[in-house]
Structures are given as structure tokens and as C-alpha cells.
C-alpha positions in Angstrom: -26.4 -41.2 -177.5 -28.1 -38.5 -175.3 -30.9 -38.2 -177.9 -31.6 -41.9 -177.3 -32.5 -41.2 -173.6 -35.5 -39.2 -174.6 -37.1 -42.2 -176.4 -39.7 -44.8 -175.6 -37.0 -47.5 -176.1 -34.6 -46.0 -173.7 -37.3 -45.8 -171.1 -38.2 -49.5 -171.7 -34.6 -50.5 -171.2 -34.4 -48.3 -167.8 -37.4 -50.4 -166.7 -35.8 -53.6 -167.7 -32.6 -52.5 -165.8 -30.4 -52.4 -168.9 -27.0 -51.9 -167.7 -25.7 -49.7 -170.7 -28.7 -47.5 -170.7 -28.6 -47.1 -166.9 -24.8 -46.2 -167.2 -25.5 -43.6 -169.9 -28.1 -42.1 -167.9 -25.8 -41.7 -165.0 -23.0 -40.1 -167.2 -25.5 -37.7 -169.0 -27.1 -36.5 -165.7 -24.5 -36.8 -163.1 -22.8 -33.2 -163.5 -26.3 -31.4 -163.2 -27.6 -33.6 -160.3 -24.1 -33.3 -158.5 -24.2 -29.7 -158.8 -27.9 -29.3 -157.5 -26.9 -31.5 -154.4 -23.8 -29.8 -153.7 -25.4 -26.4 -153.8 -27.6 -27.3 -150.9 -25.2 -29.6 -149.0 -22.0 -27.7 -149.6 -20.2 -31.1 -149.1 -18.6 -33.1 -152.0 -18.8 -36.5 -150.5 -22.5 -36.0 -149.2 -23.5 -34.6 -152.7 -22.0 -37.8 -154.3 -23.7 -40.1 -151.8 -27.0 -38.4 -152.6 -26.6 -39.2 -156.3 -25.6 -42.6 -155.7 -28.6 -43.2 -153.5 -30.9 -41.9 -156.2 -29.6 -44.2 -158.9 -29.4 -47.2 -156.6 -33.0 -46.6 -155.8 -33.8 -46.6 -159.6 -31.8 -49.7 -160.1 -33.3 -51.6 -157.1 -37.0 -50.4 -157.3 -39.7 -50.6 -160.0 -38.8 -47.5 -162.2 -42.1 -45.9 -163.0 -42.1 -43.1 -165.7 -44.9 -42.5 -168.1 -42.7 -40.6 -170.7 -38.9 -40.4 -171.3 -39.0 -36.5 -171.6 -39.9 -36.5 -168.0 -36.5 -38.3 -167.0 -34.7 -35.1 -166.3 -37.3 -33.6 -163.9 -37.7 -37.1 -162.3 -34.1 -37.4 -161.4 -34.0 -33.6 -160.3 -37.1 -34.2 -157.9 -35.4 -37.4 -156.5 -32.1 -35.6 -155.7 -34.2 -32.8 -153.9 -36.2 -35.3 -151.9 -32.9 -37.1 -150.9 -31.4 -33.7 -149.9 -34.4 -32.9 -147.8 -34.2 -36.5 -146.2 -30.6 -35.7 -145.4 -31.4 -32.5 -143.6 -34.4 -34.2 -141.7 -32.1 -36.9 -140.5 -29.4 -34.2 -139.2 -32.1 -32.3 -137.6 -33.4 -35.4 -135.8 -29.8 -36.4 -134.9 -29.0 -32.8 -133.6 -32.5 -33.0 -131.6 -31.5 -36.4 -129.9 -28.0 -35.1 -129.2 -29.3 -32.0 -127.7 -31.8 -34.0 -125.7 -29.3 -36.5 -124.3 -26.8 -33.4 -123.4 -30.0 -31.6 -121.7 -30.6 -34.8 -119.8 -26.9 -35.1 -118.9 -26.8 -31.4 -117.7 -30.0 -31.8 -115.8 -28.7 -34.9 -114.0 -25.3 -33.2 -113.1 -27.4 -30.2 -111.8 -29.6 -32.4 -109.7 -26.6 -34.2 -108.3 -24.9 -30.9 -107.5 -28.1 -29.6 -105.8 -28.6 -32.7 -103.8 -24.8 -32.6 -102.8 -25.1 -29.1 -101.7 -28.4 -29.8 -99.6 -26.9 -32.8 -98.1 -23.7 -30.8 -96.8 -26.0 -28.1 -95.5 -28.3 -30.6 -93.6 -25.2 -32.3 -92.1 -23.9 -29.0 -91.1 -27.1 -28.1 -89.3 -27.4 -31.4 -87.6 -23.9 -31.1 -86.3 -24.3 -27.5 -85.1 -27.4 -28.7 -83.2 -25.5 -31.1 -81.1 -24.7 -30.3 -77.4 -21.6 -28.2 -77.2 -19.2 -31.0 -75.9 -20.6 -33.5 -78.3 -20.1 -31.2 -81.1 -16.6 -30.3 -80.3 -15.6 -34.1 -80.0 -17.5 -35.2 -83.1 -15.7 -32.3 -85.2 -12.2 -33.3 -83.9 -13.1 -36.8 -84.9 -14.5 -36.4 -88.2 -13.1 -33.2 -89.5 -9.7 -33.3 -88.0 -9.3 -37.2 -88.0 -8.1 -37.6 -84.4 -8.6 -40.8 -82.6 -10.6 -41.1 -79.3 -7.2 -41.1 -77.3 -5.9 -38.0 -79.0 -9.2 -36.1 -78.4 -9.3 -37.2 -74.7 -5.8 -35.9 -74.3 -6.5 -32.6 -76.1 -9.6 -31.8 -74.1 -8.4 -33.3 -70.8 -11.0 -35.9 -70.8 -11.1 -39.6 -70.3 -11.2 -41.8 -73.3 -14.6 -43.3 -72.1 -16.1 -39.9 -71.8 -15.0 -39.2 -75.5 -16.6 -42.6 -76.6 -20.0 -41.8 -74.8 -20.1 -38.4 -76.3 -19.3 -39.8 -79.7 -22.1 -42.4 -79.1 -24.5 -39.7 -78.3 -23.4 -37.6 -81.3 -23.9 -40.3 -83.6 -27.4 -41.4 -82.4 -28.5 -37.8 -82.5 -27.2 -37.3 -86.1 -28.8 -40.5 -87.2 -32.1 -39.5 -86.0 -31.9 -36.0 -87.3 -30.5 -36.9 -90.8 -32.0 -40.4 -91.5 -35.1 -40.5 -89.7 -36.5 -37.1 -90.5 -39.1 -37.2 -93.3 -38.5 -33.6 -94.1 -35.2 -34.3 -96.0 -36.8 -36.8 -98.4 -33.5 -38.5 -98.9 -32.7 -40.5 -102.0 -31.0 -43.9 -101.5 -27.6 -42.4 -102.7 -27.9 -39.5 -100.2 -28.8 -42.1 -97.4 -25.7 -44.0 -98.2 -23.4 -40.9 -98.2 -24.9 -39.9 -94.7 -24.1 -43.3 -93.4 -20.6 -43.4 -94.5 -20.1 -39.9 -93.2 -21.5 -41.2 -89.8 -19.1 -44.1 -89.9 -16.2 -42.0 -90.7 -15.9 -43.3 -94.4 -15.9 -39.8 -96.1 
């Protein structure tokens, strides 16, 4: 029946979506078209999907072909076009994936840099405190001592420790939160507040 596919009658039957003619075209040309798709894609499933897409398009759309002898080249071109579309989609997907990955990496890097700068700024502000303020503040925030424990360790009254902590917190707030030099983000500002409150 393969000779039939090169006749005007077969062409008219395809245009009329005749199931038998359609099935015969599929059986006749599938091996060649599959081999072509597999050559470029290197994947059996993807190659089969390309062939199925080509024949579905022929069935669903208006089939336009001037001469039955051009059927083979028409199908071959259709397969090549589908393969190219496949590569184009994959390229776009890879591009979107890479873009997303880059954005995530940039976001992580920005957060890391901000965290480092925040730590450095806090360290500078603490080191700029008066000596006794600095010592009391470090014992409170870095060693977790209570005011009573600090007072006993430094041989000071609890009231003195409380006053020195008040001075330290006021100076640190002014240095870290009210200084336009640091250009703090809302997240950084929150972290500083939590630190001053003893939350982190």
C-alpha cells in the first residue's frame, strides 16, 4: 500500500483525516522519522514524543500539501522543527534555572556580607564604650552573667552595674541605630535591637 501514499487520492484522504490513510502514513514513515529524531535527541522517549507531536499536529490542523510526492520531505522537516523547538525549550529552561540559581546565590552572598558587616559594626561600637561599660556589657551579653553576678565578680554594687548597662545600651543604640553611615536594612535593624535586648 506504500505506493498509494504517493497518489492524489492519498493526499485527499489525509486532508479529510481518513483514519486508515493516516495510520498507513504513520506505519510507513515512523522508522525513518524516529531514527532522525533519536539521532539528535539521543533519547528514545523524547524521540517518540516528537513523532507523536508531528502526527497529532497533522491530524488536528489543516493539512496543506501541494503534491503527494512531497509528503516524505514534509514529515522530515516537521520532525526537525520539533527537535529544534525541543532544544529551544530546554535552553530556556536551563537559562531560567541558572537565573534563579544566580539570584539565590546573590541573595545568600548579600545576606552573608550584611551579616559580616553587622558583626564588625557591633564589635566597633562595643570597643568604643568606656572601659567599665565595655567590661560589664561583655560580661552580660557574651558570658550571660546577670547583674548580681557581674556586681560580685567586679566588686561593684548592683546599682552601678545597672547604671553602666544603661549607659552602654544608650551609646550602642546611638552608634548603631542612629548613624546614617551604616545604611541599615530593616532586617539588620531588627537584629541589632534583639542583640541590645539580649535576645541573640
